[in-house]
C-alpha positions in Angstrom: 29.0 -2.2 17.7 27.5 0.8 19.4 30.7 1.1 21.5 32.8 0.9 18.3 30.7 3.8 16.8 31.6 5.9 19.9 35.3 5.1 19.3 35.2 5.8 15.5 35.8 9.6 15.8 38.6 9.4 18.4 40.3 6.6 16.5 39.9 8.3 13.1 41.1 11.7 14.3 44.1 10.0 16.0 45.1 8.4 12.7 44.5 11.6 10.8 46.7 13.5 13.2 49.4 10.8 12.7 49.2 10.3 8.9 48.4 13.9 7.6 51.6 15.6 8.8 53.6 12.5 7.8 52.1 12.6 4.4 52.9 16.3 4.0 56.6 15.4 4.4 56.5 12.8 1.6 56.1 14.9 -1.6 57.4 12.3 -4.1 55.6 9.1 -2.9 52.2 10.3 -1.9 49.2 12.3 -3.5 48.8 14.5 -0.4 52.4 15.3 -0.2 52.7 16.5 -3.7 50.3 19.5 -3.1 48.8 20.9 0.1 45.3 21.2 -1.4 45.3 17.5 -2.3 46.1 16.7 1.3 43.3 18.9 2.6 40.9 17.1 0.2 42.0 13.8 1.7 41.5 15.1 5.2 38.1 16.5 4.3 37.1 13.1 2.6 38.2 11.2 5.8 36.1 13.5 8.0 33.2 13.2 5.6 33.3 9.4 5.8 33.5 9.6 9.5 30.4 11.8 9.5 28.5 9.4 7.3 29.5 6.5 9.6 28.2 8.5 12.6 24.9 9.4 10.9 24.1 6.0 9.3 22.3 3.2 11.1 24.4 0.5 12.8 25.3 -2.5 10.8 27.9 -4.1 8.6 27.7 -1.3 6.1 28.1 1.4 8.8 31.2 -0.5 10.2 32.8 -0.6 6.8 32.3 3.0 6.3 33.7 3.8 9.7 36.8 1.8 9.1 37.3 3.4 5.7 37.0 6.9 7.1 39.5 6.1 10.0 42.0 4.5 7.7 41.4 6.8 4.6 45.1 8.2 4.7 46.7 4.8 5.6 47.5 4.0 2.0 49.7 7.0 1.8 52.0 5.4 4.5 53.1 3.0 1.8 55.2 5.9 0.6 57.0 6.3 4.0 60.3 4.9 2.7 62.2 5.7 5.8 59.6 4.1 8.1 59.1 0.6 9.1 59.1 -1.7 6.0 56.3 -3.9 7.5 54.0 -0.9 8.0 54.7 0.3 4.4 53.8 -3.3 3.2 50.6 -3.3 5.2 49.7 0.2 4.1 50.2 -0.8 0.5 48.0 -3.9 0.8 45.3 -1.8 2.6 44.9 0.3 -0.6 43.7 -2.8 -2.3 41.1 -3.6 0.4 39.8 0.0 0.8 37.6 -0.1 -2.4 35.9 -3.3 -1.2 35.1 -1.6 2.1 33.6 1.3 0.4 31.4 -0.8 -1.9 30.3 -3.0 1.0 29.5 0.1 3.1 27.7 2.3 0.6 26.4 0.2 -2.4 26.2 -3.5 -1.8 22.8 -4.6 -0.6 22.8 -8.2 -2.0 24.7 -11.1 -0.5 26.3 -12.0 -3.8 27.6 -8.5 -4.4 29.1 -8.5 -0.8 30.7 -11.9 -1.3 32.3 -10.8 -4.7 33.6 -7.6 -3.5 34.9 -9.0 -0.1 36.6 -11.9 -2.0 38.2 -9.5 -4.5 39.4 -7.1 -1.8 40.9 -9.8 0.5 42.5 -11.7 -2.5 44.1 -8.5 -3.9 45.3 -7.4 -0.4 46.7 -10.8 0.5 48.5 -11.2 -2.8 50.0 -7.6 -2.6 51.1 -8.3 1.1 52.5 -11.8 0.8 53.2 -12.6 -2.9 54.3 -9.4 -4.6 57.8 -7.9 -4.2 57.9 -4.2 -5.2 61.7 -4.4 -5.6 61.3 -6.4 -8.8 58.9 -3.9 -10.3 60.8 -1.4 -12.6 57.9 1.1 -12.5 57.4 1.0 -8.7 56.3 4.3 -7.2 55.6 4.3 -3.5 57.4 1.2 -2.4 60.5 0.0 -4.2 62.3 -2.0 -1.5 62.1 -5.6 -0.7 58.8 -6.9 0.9 59.7 -8.0 4.3 56.7 -10.5 4.6 57.1 -11.9 1.0 56.7 -15.7 0.5 59.6 -16.4 -1.8 59.1 -17.6 -5.4 55.5 -16.5 -5.7 55.9 -13.1 -7.3 54.5 -14.3 -10.7 51.4 -16.0 -9.3 51.0 -13.0 -7.0 50.5 -10.6 -9.9 47.9 -12.8 -11.4 46.1 -13.2 -8.1 46.2 -9.4 -7.6 44.6 -9.0 -11.1 42.0 -11.6 -10.1 41.1 -9.6 -7.0 40.6 -6.5 -9.1 38.3 -8.5 -11.5 36.2 -9.7 -8.5 36.0 -6.3 -7.0 34.9 -4.8 -10.3 32.2 -7.6 -10.8 30.9 -7.1 -7.3 30.7 -3.4 -7.6 28.8 -3.6 -10.9 26.4 -6.2 -9.4 25.7 -3.9 -6.5 25.2 -0.9 -8.8 22.8 -3.0 -10.9 20.8 -4.0 -7.9 20.5 -0.4 -6.8 19.4 0.7 -10.3 16.8 -2.1 -10.4 14.9 -0.8 -7.4 11.6 1.0 -7.8 11.4 4.2 -9.6 10.4 6.2 -6.6 13.1 4.8 -4.3 15.7 5.4 -7.0 14.5 8.9 -7.3 15.2 9.7 -3.6 18.4 7.7 -3.5 19.9 9.1 -6.7 22.1 11.8 -5.1 23.4 9.1 -2.7 23.9 6.6 -5.5 25.8 9.1 -7.6 28.1 10.1 -4.7 28.8 6.5 -3.7 29.5 5.5 -7.3 31.9 8.4 -7.8 33.7 7.4 -4.6 33.8 3.7 -5.5 35.0 4.4 -9.1 37.7 6.8 -7.8 39.1 3.8 -5.8 38.5 0.9 -8.2 39.6 2.4 -11.5 43.2 3.0 -10.2 43.3 -0.8 -9.5 42.5 -1.4 -13.2 45.0 1.2 -14.3 47.8 -0.4 -12.3 47.5 -3.5 -14.6 48.4 -1.5 -17.6 50.4 1.6 -16.5 52.6 2.7 -13.6 50.9 4.7 -10.8 52.1 8.3 -10.0 50.6 11.4 -8.5 51.6 13.4 -11.7 49.7 11.0 -13.9 46.5 12.9 -14.9 44.3 9.7 -15.0 45.3 8.7 -11.4 44.9 12.3 -10.3 41.4 12.5 -11.7 40.5 9.2 -9.9 42.0 10.5 -6.7 40.0 13.7 -6.8 36.8 11.9 -7.9 37.1 9.7 -4.8 37.6 12.7 -2.4 34.7 14.7 -4.1 32.4 11.5 -3.8 33.2 11.2 -0.1 32.4 14.8 0.6 29.2 14.8 -1.5 28.0 11.8 0.5 28.3 13.6 3.7 26.6 16.7 2.3 23.7 14.5 0.9 23.3 12.7 4.3 23.4 15.9 6.3 20.7 17.5 4.0 18.5 14.3 4.4 18.9 14.4 8.1 18.0 18.1 8.4 14.9 17.4 6.1 14.0 14.4 8.3 14.2 16.6 11.4 12.0 19.3 9.8 9.5 16.6 8.8 9.5 15.1 12.3 8.9 18.5 13.8 6.0 19.2 11.5 4.5 15.8 12.2 4.9 16.2 15.9 3.2 19.5 15.7 0.4 17.9 13.7 0.1 15.1 16.4 -0.4 17.9 19.0 -3.1 19.6 16.9 -5.2 16.5 16.3 -8.2 16.1 18.3 -8.6 13.0 20.4 -11.2 11.6 18.0 -10.6 13.3 14.6 -13.4 12.9 12.0 -12.8 10.2 9.3 -10.4 11.4 6.7 -9.2 14.3 8.9 -5.8 12.6 9.7 -5.2 11.9 6.0 -5.9 15.7 5.2 -3.5 16.7 7.9 -0.7 14.4 6.7 -1.3 15.8 3.1 -0.5 19.3 4.4 2.4 18.2 6.6 4.3 16.5 3.7 3.1 18.8 1.0 1.6 16.1 -1.0 -2.1 16.9 -1.8 -2.5 13.5 -3.5 -1.5 11.5 -0.3 -4.1 8.9 0.7 -4.2 6.6 3.7 -5.4 3.1 3.6 -6.1 1.2 6.8 -5.5 -2.5 7.3 -8.7 -4.6 8.2 -7.4 -7.7 9.8 -10.7 -9.6 9.7 -11.1 -8.9 6.0 -7.3 -9.2 5.1 -7.4 -6.2 2.8 -7.1 -2.4 3.1 -10.0 -0.1 3.4 -10.4 3.7 3.4 -11.6 5.8 6.4 -15.3 4.9 5.5 -14.5 1.2 5.6 -14.8 0.7 1.9 -12.3 -1.8 0.3 -9.6 0.2 -1.4 -6.3 -0.7 -3.3 -3.0 0.0 -1.7 -0.6 -0.8 -4.5 2.0 1.1 -6.4 0.6 2.6 -9.7 2.2 5.1 -12.0 4.0 7.8 -10.0 2.2 6.7 -6.8 4.3 4.9 -4.1 3.1 2.9 -1.1 4.8 3.1 2.4 3.5 0.6 4.9 3.1 1.7 8.5 3.5 -0.7 11.4 3.0 -0.5 15.1 4.4 -3.1 17.4 5.3 -5.2 14.3 1.6 -5.3 13.1 0.3 -3.6 9.9 -1.6 -0.5 10.7 -1.9 1.5 7.4 -0.5 2.2 4.0 0.4 5.7 2.9 0.0 6.2 -0.9 2.0 9.3 -1.9 3.9 10.7 -4.9 7.4 9.8 -5.8 8.5 13.3 -4.6 7.9 12.1 -0.9 10.6 9.9 0.6 8.5 7.1 1.9 11.3 5.6 4.1 12.0 9.0 5.7 8.2 9.6 6.2 7.8 6.3 8.0 10.8 7.1 10.3 9.4 10.5 11.0 6.0 9.3 12.2 6.2 9.6 16.0 4.4 7.3 18.6 1.5 9.9 18.8 0.8 9.8 15.1 1.2 6.0 15.0 -1.3 5.7 17.8 -3.6 8.1 15.9 -3.3 5.9 12.8 -4.1 2.8 14.9 -7.2 4.4 16.3 -8.3 5.4 12.8 -7.5 1.8 11.7 -9.7 0.3 14.4 -12.6 2.6 13.4 -12.1 1.9 9.7 -11.9 -1.8 10.4 -15.2 -1.6 12.4 -16.8 0.2 9.6 -15.7 -2.4 7.2 -17.2 -5.0 9.3 -20.4 -3.1 9.5 -20.4 -2.7 5.7 -19.7 -6.4 5.2 -22.6 -7.1 7.6 -24.9 -4.9 5.6 -23.9 -6.5 2.4 -24.4 -9.9 3.9 -27.9 -8.9 5.0 -28.6 -7.5 1.5 -27.5 -10.8 0.0 -29.7 -12.7 2.4 -32.7 -10.5 1.3 -31.8 -10.9 -2.3 -31.6 -14.7 -1.8 -35.0 -14.7 -0.1 -36.4 -12.7 -3.0 -35.0 -15.2 -5.5 -36.7 -18.0 -3.5 -40.0 -16.2 -3.4 -39.8 -15.7 -7.2 -38.9 -19.5 -7.7 -41.9 -20.5 -5.5 -44.2 -18.2 -7.5 -43.0 -19.7 -10.8 -43.5 -23.2 -9.4 -47.1 -22.4 -8.3 -47.8 -20.7 -11.5 -46.3 -23.3 -13.9 -47.1 -26.3 -11.7 -50.0 -26.5 -9.2 -52.0 -23.6 -10.7 -51.8 -25.2 -14.3 -52.9 -28.5 -12.9 -55.9 -27.0 -11.1 -56.9 -25.1 -14.2 -56.8 -28.4 -16.1 -58.8 -30.0 -13.3 -61.4 -27.1 -13.7 -61.7 -27.8 -17.4 -62.3 -31.5 -16.7 -64.9 -30.7 -14.0 -66.7 -28.4 -16.4 -66.7 -31.1 -19.1 -68.0 -33.6 -16.6 -70.7 -31.1 -15.5 -71.9 -30.7 -19.1 -72.4 -34.5 -19.3 -74.2 -34.7 -16.0 -76.4 -31.8 -17.1 -77.7 -34.2 -19.7 -78.7 -36.6 -17.0 -80.5 -33.9 -15.0 -78.1 -33.8 -12.0 -76.2 -30.6 -12.2 -75.9 -29.8 -8.5 -72.7 -31.7 -7.5 -71.0 -30.8 -10.8 -71.7 -27.1 -10.5 -70.4 -27.1 -6.9 -67.2 -28.9 -8.0 -66.7 -26.4 -10.9 -67.2 -23.4 -8.5 -64.8 -25.0 -6.0 -62.1 -25.5 -8.7 -62.4 -21.8 -9.9 -62.1 -20.6 -6.3 -59.0 -22.8 -5.9 -57.4 -21.3 -9.0 -58.1 -17.8 -7.8 -56.7 -18.6 -4.4 -53.5 -20.0 -6.0 -53.2 -16.9 -8.1 -53.4 -14.7 -5.0 -50.9 -16.8 -3.1 -48.5 -16.7 -6.0 -49.0 -13.0 -6.4 -48.4 -12.5 -2.6 -45.1 -14.6 -2.7 -43.7 -12.7 -5.7 -45.6 -10.4 -8.1 -44.7 -11.5 -11.5 -45.6 -8.1 -12.9 -42.5 -6.7 -11.3 -40.3 -8.6 -13.6 -42.4 -7.6 -16.6 -43.3 -4.0 -16.0 -41.0 -2.8 -13.1 -42.0 -1.2 -9.9 -44.2 1.6 -11.5 -46.2 -1.0 -13.6 -46.6 -3.4 -10.6 -48.0 -0.5 -8.4 -50.3 0.5 -11.2 -51.5 -3.1 -11.4 -51.9 -3.1 -7.6 -54.0 0.1 -7.8 -56.3 -1.2 -10.6 -56.9 -4.5 -8.8 -58.1 -2.6 -5.7 -61.8 -2.3 -6.5 -63.1 -1.8 -2.9 -60.6 1.0 -1.9 -59.6 3.8 -4.4 -55.8 4.1 -4.8 -54.5 7.1 -6.6 -51.0 7.3 -8.0 -49.1 10.4 -8.2 -45.5 10.5 -9.7 -43.6 7.3 -9.6 -40.1 6.8 -10.9 -40.1 5.0 -14.2 -36.5 3.6 -13.8 -35.6 0.0 -13.2 -34.0 -0.9 -9.8 -32.5 -4.1 -8.5 -34.7 -6.9 -7.7 -34.5 -6.6 -3.8 -35.3 -2.9 -4.0 -38.3 -3.2 -6.3 -39.6 -6.2 -4.3 -39.2 -4.6 -0.9 -40.8 -1.4 -2.2 -43.7 -3.3 -3.7 -44.3 -5.3 -0.5 -44.3 -2.2 1.6 -46.8 -0.4 -0.7 -49.1 -3.5 -0.7 -48.9 -3.9 3.0 -49.8 -0.2 3.5 -52.8 -0.5 1.2 -53.9 -3.7 3.0 -53.6 -1.9 6.4 -55.5 1.1 5.1 -58.3 -1.2 3.9 -58.4 -3.1 7.3 -58.7 0.3 9.0 -61.7 1.3 6.9 -59.8 4.1 4.9 -61.7 5.7 2.1 -58.8 6.6 -0.1 -55.0 6.0 -0.5 -52.4 7.9 -2.4 -49.1 6.5 -3.5 -46.2 8.8 -4.7 -42.5 8.4 -5.2 -39.3 10.1 -6.3 -35.5 9.8 -6.3 -33.4 12.0 -3.9 -29.6 11.9 -3.3 -29.4 8.4 -4.7 -32.3 7.0 -2.7 -35.8 5.9 -3.7 -38.5 7.6 -1.5 -42.0 6.2 -1.5 -44.9 7.8 0.5 -48.2 6.0 1.0 -50.9 8.2 2.6 -54.4 7.2 3.8 -57.3 8.9 5.6 -57.8 6.1 8.2 -57.5 6.7 11.9 -53.9 6.8 12.9 -52.4 3.9 14.7 -50.1 1.0 14.5 -49.6 -0.7 11.1 -48.2 -4.1 12.1 -48.2 -5.5 8.6 -46.0 -2.6 7.4 -43.7 -2.6 10.4 -43.0 -6.4 10.0 -41.1 -5.4 6.9 -38.8 -3.0 8.8 -36.0 -5.6 9.2 -36.0 -6.3 5.5 -35.8 -2.6 4.7 -33.0 -2.1 7.2 -31.1 -5.0 5.6 -31.0 -2.9 2.4 -29.7 0.1 4.4 -33.1 1.7 4.1 -35.5 3.5 6.5 -39.2 2.8 7.1 -41.4 5.2 9.1 -45.1 5.3 10.0 -46.3 8.6 11.4 -49.7 10.4 11.7 -50.5 13.3 9.4 -51.4 16.7 10.8 -54.6 16.7 8.7 -55.6 13.2 9.9 -54.6 9.9 8.4 -51.3 8.1 8.4 -48.2 8.4 6.2 -45.9 5.4 5.5 -42.5 6.6 4.2 -40.0 4.2 2.7 -36.4 5.2 1.7 -34.1 2.7 -0.1 -30.7 3.2 -1.7 -31.3 2.9 -5.4 -28.1 0.9 -5.9 -28.9 -1.7 -3.2 
């Protein structure tokens, strides 16, 4: 097919060189021969179609347009009355096939439309060539002599088959136009000039076929002349639209190539999207990167993001080596197909590098969320255990203490209080121990009074070590955040008590969406193992935990947690 494309122009120019002068000498039986400007319009249309065929991608459509351009003036040879009769018959039949070639080459994108149009064109051309005798038509114009390849006795059915071919061609053309109009709004917006030109060209060829069923054809007939001019204008308009698109595509390719050269080897996240916005003059353009392990799109920071058409936003997928790399979300004013074609190898490589980074960030983010879920699940389990101890074992031990007290009162009457008193003291100690264990597993006051209330309760229960509270945020946070902050504060106070501190201060505030807690003591600086054991839990919530000595003596424990964790 590539070799055929190389031969299109020489073959087309050769046929034009033969048919154009011949048409000029046939003023009564051709359109181009009736006026010089009509002939030049035909030549311009033929050259325009050859240009369209040369610029379009290879394929069945490109082949159909190439054949149409090369044979554009062949139907005029039907009016060559002094020439070979077989050649005139073939040229006359070719005029019935030419509309089908144009629709297939320029409009038809569905198999059904292609089949309908091809069947209509072939049926009409075959009927005209083999079954119709122009000599029997009193209104004949171009050919009025006997058909040399006629199958005798079939003129009547031939007329009906020729009409059936017109009906099939019209149906296929309407089907193809409907498919084009049903495409997305953005794509239709970019293809509208092409669609209008192709529709005008197809209508200029198909409508004369309908007119021939009801009125004789003639160059002087205004209806036929309008159709003739519409077809020529449509062909020229298509070439101009395609040339304009190719020039715009070349300019875009140069801008993107310049952009690829200006990009650093490792641009910052989001820098590539910003550069693409400037290159295509769409400040709303966004880039989404494919995360294979997650099977969804993410932004440059690895956050899950939508990549769907919405409103006037269109999505153009970008692939490299057949694999999805990114999706460009842009306005309808940007030709997505042209943008994808203009992306060179360097930019596709840059997008792939950005994709790898975004996918890695997505995995890190998912790992972070997984760790947060594990911490949250652990907190829920701690709370469940605390509830079980409080509502189960602790209540039974309290009941046992009451029974022991009642038994002791009876024994007191017998003068033997010693064992009963010891049993009562032991059960009271067991109750207090269970309460401390339950509070250590999960402080119930967190659920009732929040973090500030729980820290206040912790400070009031510290009778051997004064704990002063400065400002503490009064807001409610998620369970894992409040629990982790409480455990760190409790561990810091316990470490200060173990290191013989004389005072502890606790303060907190919110800053840039993070909860910041400071616990200061005046004990000798050193390691705080109970505190640092909580570092993994803090990091699982994307937080930070630091233990550092103060310049004035003592130690500061600082905790930072995202408020939305």
